[in-house]
C-alpha positions as CSV (number, residue, x, y, z in Angstrom):
1,M,-0.2,-19.0,-17.5
2,F,-0.2,-16.0,-15.2
3,A,-0.5,-12.3,-15.9
4,L,0.9,-9.4,-13.8
5,V,-1.0,-6.2,-14.4
6,D,0.7,-3.1,-13.0
7,C,-0.5,0.5,-13.2
8,N,2.2,2.8,-14.5
9,N,3.3,5.6,-12.1
10,F,0.0,4.9,-10.3
11,Y,-0.4,8.0,-8.0
12,A,0.8,10.4,-10.7
13,S,-1.4,8.7,-13.3
14,C,-4.5,9.1,-11.0
15,E,-3.9,12.8,-10.9
16,R,-3.6,13.0,-14.7
17,V,-6.9,11.3,-15.3
18,F,-8.8,14.2,-13.9
19,N,-6.4,16.9,-15.2
20,P,-5.4,16.2,-18.8
21,A,-3.3,19.3,-18.9
22,L,-0.7,17.4,-16.9
23,E,0.0,15.0,-19.8
24,G,3.6,15.4,-20.9
25,K,4.6,17.4,-17.8
26,P,6.6,16.3,-14.9
27,V,4.4,15.3,-12.0
28,I,5.3,14.2,-8.5
29,V,3.2,13.0,-5.5
30,L,4.5,13.6,-2.0
31,S,4.4,11.4,1.1
32,N,2.5,12.1,4.3
33,N,3.1,15.7,5.5
34,D,4.3,16.6,2.1
35,G,7.7,15.1,3.0
36,C,9.3,13.1,0.1
37,A,8.6,12.3,-3.5
38,I,6.9,8.8,-3.5
39,A,5.5,8.8,-7.1
40,R,7.0,10.3,-10.2
41,S,5.9,10.5,-13.8
42,K,8.4,9.5,-16.5
43,E,9.0,13.2,-17.2
44,A,9.8,13.8,-13.5
45,K,12.2,10.8,-13.6
46,A,13.8,12.2,-16.8
47,I,14.8,15.5,-15.1
48,G,16.5,13.7,-12.3
49,I,14.0,13.5,-9.5
50,K,14.9,10.5,-7.4
51,M,12.5,8.4,-5.3
52,A,12.2,9.4,-1.7
53,T,14.0,12.7,-2.2
54,P,12.8,15.3,0.5
55,A,10.5,18.0,-1.0
56,F,12.7,20.8,0.3
57,M,15.6,19.5,-1.7
58,L,13.6,19.6,-4.9
59,E,12.6,23.3,-4.8
60,D,15.0,24.4,-7.5
61,L,14.1,21.5,-9.8
62,I,10.4,22.2,-9.3
63,K,10.8,25.9,-10.2
64,E,13.1,25.3,-13.1
65,H,11.0,22.6,-14.8
66,D,7.6,23.7,-13.7
67,V,7.0,20.4,-11.9
68,K,3.4,19.8,-10.8
69,V,3.3,18.8,-7.1
70,F,0.5,16.9,-5.3
71,S,-0.1,15.7,-1.8
72,S,-1.0,12.1,-1.4
73,N,-4.8,11.7,-2.0
74,Y,-5.3,8.1,-0.6
75,T,-9.1,8.4,-1.0
76,L,-8.8,8.9,-4.7
77,Y,-6.0,6.4,-5.2
78,G,-7.9,3.7,-3.2
79,D,-11.1,4.1,-5.2
80,M,-9.2,4.1,-8.6
81,S,-7.5,0.9,-7.5
82,S,-10.8,-0.7,-6.7
83,R,-12.1,0.2,-10.2
84,V,-9.0,-1.4,-11.8
85,M,-9.3,-4.6,-9.8
86,E,-13.0,-4.9,-10.6
87,I,-12.2,-4.6,-14.3
88,L,-9.5,-7.3,-14.0
89,S,-11.9,-9.6,-12.2
90,S,-14.1,-9.5,-15.3
91,F,-11.4,-11.3,-17.3
92,T,-10.9,-14.1,-14.8
93,P,-12.4,-14.9,-11.4
94,S,-8.9,-16.0,-10.1
95,I,-7.2,-12.7,-9.1
96,E,-4.6,-12.1,-6.5
97,Y,-4.3,-8.5,-5.2
98,Y,-0.6,-7.9,-4.8
99,S,-0.6,-4.2,-4.0
100,I,-2.7,-1.1,-4.5
101,D,-1.6,-0.9,-8.2
102,E,-0.7,-4.5,-9.0
103,A,-2.5,-7.8,-9.4
104,F,-1.8,-11.3,-10.6
105,L,-4.4,-13.1,-12.8
106,D,-4.6,-16.9,-13.1
107,L,-5.2,-17.5,-16.8
108,S,-5.1,-21.3,-16.7
109,E,-8.8,-21.5,-17.7
110,L,-8.1,-19.4,-20.7
111,K,-5.5,-21.6,-22.3
112,Y,-7.2,-21.6,-25.7
113,Q,-7.2,-17.8,-25.9
114,D,-4.5,-15.9,-27.7
115,M,-2.4,-14.4,-24.8
116,T,-1.1,-11.5,-26.7
117,E,-4.6,-10.4,-27.8
118,L,-5.8,-10.9,-24.2
119,A,-3.0,-8.7,-22.8
120,V,-3.9,-6.0,-25.4
121,K,-7.6,-6.2,-24.5
122,I,-6.8,-5.9,-20.7
123,R,-4.7,-2.8,-21.3
124,Q,-7.2,-1.1,-23.6
125,T,-10.2,-1.9,-21.4
126,I,-8.5,-0.4,-18.3
127,K,-7.4,2.7,-20.2
128,Q,-10.9,3.2,-21.7
129,Y,-12.8,2.7,-18.4
130,T,-10.4,4.5,-16.0
131,G,-8.0,6.5,-18.1
132,L,-5.0,4.7,-16.3
133,P,-2.1,3.2,-18.3
134,V,-1.0,-0.3,-17.3
135,T,1.7,-2.7,-18.3
136,V,0.9,-6.5,-18.7
137,G,3.4,-9.3,-18.3
138,I,2.3,-12.9,-19.1
139,A,4.3,-16.0,-18.4
140,P,4.1,-19.6,-17.1
141,T,4.8,-18.6,-13.5
142,K,4.3,-15.5,-11.2
143,T,8.0,-14.7,-11.0
144,L,8.4,-14.9,-14.7
145,A,5.3,-12.7,-15.2
146,K,6.9,-10.1,-12.9
147,L,10.1,-10.2,-15.0
148,A,8.0,-9.9,-18.2
149,N,6.2,-6.9,-16.9
150,R,9.5,-5.2,-15.8
151,F,11.1,-6.1,-19.2
152,A,8.2,-4.4,-21.0
153,K,8.7,-1.2,-19.1
154,K,12.5,-1.2,-19.2
155,K,12.7,-1.9,-23.0
156,K,9.7,0.5,-23.6
157,L,7.9,-2.2,-25.5
158,T,4.8,-1.1,-27.3
159,P,1.9,-1.4,-26.5
160,G,3.1,-2.0,-22.9
161,I,2.8,-5.8,-22.9
162,H,5.2,-8.7,-23.0
163,C,4.2,-12.4,-23.2
164,L,6.7,-15.2,-22.5
165,L,5.2,-18.0,-24.6
166,D,8.2,-20.1,-25.5
167,P,11.6,-21.0,-24.1
168,V,13.4,-18.5,-26.4
169,Q,11.4,-15.5,-25.1
170,I,11.9,-16.7,-21.5
171,Q,15.6,-17.0,-21.9
172,E,15.9,-13.5,-23.5
173,V,14.2,-12.0,-20.4
174,L,16.3,-14.0,-18.0
175,D,19.5,-13.0,-19.7
176,H,18.5,-9.3,-19.6
177,S,17.3,-9.3,-15.9
178,K,19.8,-8.5,-13.2
179,I,19.7,-10.9,-10.3
180,S,18.5,-8.0,-8.0
181,E,15.4,-7.7,-10.2
182,V,14.2,-11.2,-9.5
183,W,11.2,-11.2,-7.2
184,G,12.2,-12.4,-3.7
185,I,16.0,-11.7,-4.1
186,G,17.0,-9.5,-1.1
187,R,20.3,-7.7,-0.5
188,Q,21.9,-10.6,1.3
189,H,21.1,-13.2,-1.4
190,E,22.2,-10.7,-4.0
191,K,25.6,-10.3,-2.3
192,L,25.9,-14.1,-2.0
193,L,25.1,-14.7,-5.7
194,L,27.3,-11.9,-7.0
195,R,30.2,-13.4,-5.0
196,H,29.6,-16.6,-7.1
197,H,29.5,-14.7,-10.3
198,V,25.7,-14.9,-10.7
199,K,24.8,-11.5,-12.2
200,T,21.6,-12.3,-14.1
201,A,18.5,-14.5,-13.7
202,G,19.9,-16.4,-16.7
203,D,23.0,-17.2,-14.6
204,F,20.9,-18.2,-11.6
205,I,19.0,-21.0,-13.4
206,K,22.3,-22.6,-14.3
207,L,23.1,-23.2,-10.6
208,P,22.7,-26.8,-9.2
209,D,19.6,-27.5,-7.2
210,E,21.7,-28.8,-4.3
211,W,23.7,-25.6,-4.1
212,V,20.6,-23.4,-4.1
213,R,18.9,-25.4,-1.4
214,K,22.0,-25.5,0.8
215,N,22.7,-21.7,0.5
216,M,19.3,-20.2,0.0
217,S,17.0,-22.8,1.6
218,V,13.6,-23.8,0.3
219,V,12.9,-20.1,-0.6
220,G,15.7,-20.2,-3.1
221,Q,14.5,-23.5,-4.6
222,R,11.1,-22.0,-5.2
223,M,12.7,-19.0,-7.0
224,L,14.7,-21.4,-9.1
225,N,11.6,-23.5,-10.0
226,E,9.7,-20.4,-10.9
227,L,12.4,-19.1,-13.2
228,C,12.5,-22.5,-14.9
229,G,8.8,-22.3,-15.6
230,I,7.6,-24.5,-12.7
231,P,4.9,-22.7,-10.6
232,S,6.0,-23.0,-7.0
233,I,4.5,-19.9,-5.2
234,K,1.2,-20.5,-3.5
235,W,-1.8,-18.8,-5.2
236,E,-3.7,-16.6,-2.7
237,D,-7.3,-15.8,-3.7
238,Q,-7.7,-14.1,-0.4
239,P,-5.0,-12.1,1.4
240,P,-3.7,-13.9,4.6
241,P,-5.3,-12.7,7.8
242,K,-3.4,-9.7,9.3
243,K,-1.3,-10.4,12.4
244,G,-1.4,-6.7,13.4
245,M,-2.8,-3.3,12.4
246,C,-1.4,0.2,13.0
247,T,-2.6,3.7,12.5
248,S,0.2,6.2,12.9
249,R,0.9,9.7,11.5
250,S,3.3,12.5,11.9
251,F,1.7,15.7,13.0
252,A,1.6,18.9,10.8
253,Y,3.5,20.7,13.6
254,L,5.1,19.7,16.9
255,V,2.4,19.1,19.5
256,T,2.7,19.9,23.2
257,S,-0.9,20.0,24.3
258,K,-2.2,16.8,25.9
259,S,-5.7,17.5,24.7
260,E,-4.5,17.6,21.1
261,L,-2.7,14.3,21.6
262,Q,-5.9,12.8,23.0
263,E,-7.7,13.9,19.9
264,A,-5.1,12.3,17.7
265,V,-4.8,9.1,19.6
266,S,-8.6,8.7,19.8
267,T,-8.8,9.2,16.1
268,Y,-6.1,6.6,15.4
269,A,-7.8,4.2,17.8
270,A,-11.2,4.7,16.1
271,N,-9.5,4.1,12.7
272,V,-7.9,0.9,13.9
273,A,-11.3,-0.3,15.3
274,L,-12.9,0.4,11.9
275,K,-10.2,-1.6,10.1
276,L,-10.9,-4.5,12.5
277,R,-14.7,-4.4,11.8
278,R,-14.2,-4.3,8.1
279,E,-12.2,-7.6,8.4
280,H,-14.6,-9.1,10.9
281,S,-11.8,-9.4,13.4
282,C,-11.1,-8.4,17.0
283,A,-7.8,-7.5,18.8
284,G,-6.7,-8.7,22.2
285,H,-3.6,-6.5,22.7
286,M,-2.8,-2.9,22.1
287,Q,0.3,-0.7,22.0
288,V,0.3,3.1,22.1
289,F,3.4,5.2,21.4
290,L,4.6,8.8,21.3
291,Q,7.7,10.2,19.7
292,T,9.5,13.5,19.6
293,S,11.4,14.7,16.5
294,P,14.9,13.2,16.1
295,F,16.0,16.5,14.5
296,N,15.0,18.7,17.4
297,N,18.2,19.7,19.2
298,E,16.5,21.6,22.0
299,K,15.4,18.5,23.9
300,E,16.5,14.9,24.2
301,L,14.8,12.4,22.0
302,Y,11.7,10.9,23.8
303,I,10.2,7.7,22.4
304,K,7.9,5.9,24.7
305,S,5.3,3.1,24.3
306,V,3.1,1.1,26.5
307,D,1.4,-2.3,26.0
308,L,-2.1,-3.0,27.1
309,D,-4.0,-6.3,27.3
310,L,-7.7,-5.9,26.4
311,P,-10.0,-7.8,28.8
312,V,-11.9,-9.3,25.9
313,P,-10.8,-9.1,22.3
314,T,-12.8,-6.4,20.7
315,N,-13.4,-4.1,17.6
316,I,-15.7,-1.7,19.4
317,S,-14.4,1.9,18.9
318,A,-15.4,3.0,22.4
319,E,-13.4,0.3,24.1
320,I,-10.3,0.7,22.0
321,I,-10.4,4.5,22.4
322,H,-10.8,4.0,26.2
323,Y,-7.7,1.9,26.5
324,A,-5.7,4.0,24.0
325,L,-6.3,7.1,26.2
326,K,-5.3,5.0,29.2
327,G,-2.1,4.2,27.5
328,L,-1.5,7.9,26.6
329,D,-1.9,8.9,30.2
330,I,0.9,6.4,31.1
331,I,3.4,7.6,28.6
332,Y,2.7,11.3,28.2
333,K,5.3,13.6,29.6
334,T,5.1,17.4,29.8
335,G,7.8,19.6,28.4
336,F,8.2,17.8,25.1
337,K,7.2,18.6,21.6
338,F,5.8,15.5,20.0
339,L,6.1,14.8,16.3
340,K,4.2,11.5,16.0
341,A,1.8,9.1,17.8
342,G,0.2,5.8,16.9
343,V,-1.9,2.9,18.0
344,I,-1.1,-0.7,17.1
345,V,-3.3,-3.7,17.8
346,I,-2.1,-7.4,17.7
347,E,-3.4,-10.8,18.7
348,I,-6.0,-10.5,16.0
349,I,-8.7,-13.2,15.8
350,P,-11.9,-13.7,13.8
351,E,-14.8,-12.0,15.7
352,D,-16.8,-15.3,15.8
353,Q,-14.0,-16.9,17.8
354,V,-13.9,-14.4,20.7
355,Q,-13.9,-16.0,24.1
356,H,-15.9,-13.8,26.4
357,G,-14.9,-13.2,30.0
358,L,-16.9,-14.6,32.9
359,F,-17.0,-11.2,34.6
360,D,-17.4,-9.1,31.5
361,T,-20.1,-6.5,32.1
362,V,-20.0,-4.9,28.6
363,N,-23.2,-5.3,26.6
364,R,-21.4,-6.4,23.4
365,E,-24.5,-7.2,21.4
366,K,-25.8,-3.7,21.9
367,N,-22.3,-2.2,21.1
368,N,-22.1,-4.3,17.9
369,R,-25.4,-2.9,16.7
370,L,-24.3,0.6,17.6
371,M,-21.0,0.1,15.6
372,A,-23.0,-1.2,12.6
373,A,-25.2,1.8,12.6
374,L,-22.3,4.2,13.0
375,D,-20.5,2.6,10.1
376,N,-23.5,2.7,7.8
377,V,-24.1,6.4,8.5
378,N,-20.4,7.3,7.9
379,K,-20.4,5.1,4.7
380,T,-23.4,7.1,3.4
381,L,-22.6,10.6,4.5
382,G,-18.8,10.5,4.6
383,K,-15.9,9.4,6.8
384,D,-16.1,10.5,10.5
385,M,-19.4,12.4,9.9
386,V,-20.4,10.8,13.2
387,R,-17.6,10.3,15.7
388,F,-16.8,10.2,19.4
389,A,-16.5,13.7,21.0
390,V,-13.0,13.0,22.2
391,Q,-11.8,12.8,18.6
392,G,-12.5,16.5,18.2
393,Y,-13.4,18.2,15.0
394,E,-10.8,20.8,13.8
395,K,-7.9,18.4,13.8
396,K,-5.2,21.1,13.6
397,W,-2.6,18.4,14.2
398,K,-3.6,16.4,11.1
399,L,-1.2,15.8,8.2
400,K,0.0,18.7,6.2
401,A,-1.4,18.4,2.6
402,A,-0.9,21.7,0.9
403,Y,-1.2,20.3,-2.6
404,L,-4.2,17.9,-2.2
405,S,-6.4,17.3,-5.2
406,K,-10.1,16.7,-5.0
407,R,-11.8,13.4,-4.2
408,Y,-13.3,13.3,-7.7
409,T,-14.9,9.8,-7.5
410,T,-16.1,9.6,-3.9
411,N,-17.4,13.0,-2.9
412,Y,-20.4,14.7,-4.6
413,K,-19.2,18.1,-3.6
414,E,-15.8,17.5,-5.4
415,L,-17.1,16.0,-8.7
416,L,-15.1,17.1,-11.8
417,T,-16.7,20.1,-13.5
418,I,-16.2,20.8,-17.2
419,K,-16.7,24.2,-18.7
420,I,-18.0,24.3,-22.3
């Protein structure tokens, strides 16, 4: 048996944990630069706020219904996610992190435990320890667990759990699940199936195996097996190694100054290097890009990128910053107002598999010790407390976040205070 545990309206729920006055009120969380609504409480959904609606189009609704608006607080959300995942790992050591607010649990070693009681306990424990509401779906396969979780939300089942323990329960969920709701069914497969009068997951399992393999390949066969109760999706205790990493942001305002672009690109490069070190990886290739706003009618759209091979695969901040700035020099053009920049690294390999160059003059052992010390200081005192001078300090170009809440769980200066 497998369980899918999903935090309800995760970003909005994180904000409510530290501000109980938000309970029962419409809450939305905006994307980077306070652009679009990317998280909505059920109350916000009820008044008609759609996912990804630009914030400026919501002004009337926000005023009319006193909607509480927040900027994305990724530091808070990431820490709350880690707490939830740590709690889940106490129920079973076999856990697969699917996203920031979802995880699969392998319950095969708990086959003698009552699954409904276990689901209730998981939900109650997370609520007690973090304040976050979750929905739990339990089923014989991961795909069915996904559908069980969705069914519990859609049918507003209490207490937020649904267990598929027998064929009758499984068939009920399959017959009430649109084919588009099946995990792995994309638009093209959906169109194909609808043309053949397959509207629900229940219709899908009636298709012959031969037809599914011919028209949907082995991927479709796996879906069919999963819906029939046969586990066919590989279990991943550890996420697969990343093939690429990117740090890219839109600026708070249109940037023309090259010095500000250098600060931004240097910061993005340092962030990418930190990500590599955390995963004990190195990158052998880099791409730097710049982009103007597609909505600026004064000038033509300017999108430019450059690819750079690194002499030796590395995760050293100084090296990655050096080549990122070299790339910026190549693609920067005066007279334009830039909206966005970014740094991408690919050709990622484990750091213990790096092939050093014969003529490499960099003291990599010394630099590795320096990076370890830098990371330890910043982990203790706060992100970017120690940084390279070229990264600057004021960061006027950084993302607009006018409605940012505090980092209640990770910053001593922003701890929650209670007046008695």
